[in-house]
C-alpha positions in Angstrom: 18.6 4.5 -1.3 18.5 7.6 0.8 15.3 8.6 2.6 13.7 11.9 1.7 12.3 12.7 5.1 13.6 12.1 8.6 12.6 9.1 10.7 10.6 11.3 13.1 8.7 12.9 10.3 8.0 9.5 8.7 6.6 8.0 11.9 4.6 11.2 12.6 3.1 11.1 9.2 2.2 7.4 9.7 0.3 8.1 13.0 -1.5 11.1 11.6 -2.5 9.3 8.4 -3.9 6.3 10.3 -5.9 8.6 12.5 -7.2 10.6 9.6 -8.2 7.5 7.6 -10.2 6.1 10.6 -11.9 9.4 11.4 -12.7 10.3 7.8 -14.0 6.8 7.0 -16.4 7.1 10.0 -17.6 10.5 8.8 -18.0 9.3 5.2 -20.1 6.4 6.3 -22.2 8.7 8.5 -22.9 10.9 5.4 -23.8 8.0 3.1 -26.2 6.5 5.7 -27.8 9.9 6.3 -27.1 10.1 10.0 -29.3 12.7 11.6 -26.4 14.6 13.3 -24.9 15.4 9.9 -27.9 15.5 7.6 -30.7 16.6 9.9 -30.9 20.4 9.6 -31.9 22.7 6.8 -28.3 24.0 6.4 -26.8 20.5 5.9 -26.0 19.1 2.4 -28.8 17.6 0.4 -26.8 14.7 -1.2 -24.8 12.8 1.3 -23.3 10.6 -1.4 -21.5 13.5 -3.0 -20.0 14.5 0.3 -19.0 11.0 1.0 -17.2 10.8 -2.4 -15.2 13.9 -1.4 -14.4 12.5 2.0 -13.2 9.2 0.4 -11.0 11.2 -1.9 -9.3 12.6 1.2 -9.0 9.1 2.6 -7.2 8.1 -0.6 -4.8 11.0 -0.2 -4.0 10.0 3.3 -3.6 6.4 2.2 -1.0 7.6 -0.3 0.8 9.5 2.6 0.6 6.4 4.7 2.2 4.3 1.9 5.0 6.9 1.2 5.8 7.4 4.9 5.7 3.7 5.6 8.3 3.2 2.8 10.4 6.0 4.3 10.3 4.5 7.8 11.3 1.1 6.3 14.3 2.7 4.6 15.4 4.4 7.9 15.0 1.1 9.7 17.1 -0.7 7.1 19.8 1.9 7.2 20.0 1.8 11.0 20.6 -2.0 10.9 23.5 -1.5 8.5 21.5 -3.6 6.0 21.8 -1.2 3.1 23.7 -2.5 0.1 26.6 -0.2 -0.7 28.2 -0.2 -4.1 31.8 0.8 -3.9 
């Protein structure tokens, strides 16, 4: 199997996805709990649950990116060790 992205891009995507998952999860939990810094003023959203659902959707997308790029990094590592099975 040949990788679709380079090893550098795969590892960069892994790091960014992990960071985004952590940060967005914290922000989503703050909305669901009605934290005063996110839900305290008149211009803030009324329903924190709906905002949290949208944020968790983004977490799901980043989770998919993490899974895809993790597989790509695994393929690169396997190829670099000469472990790929070649049919000739």
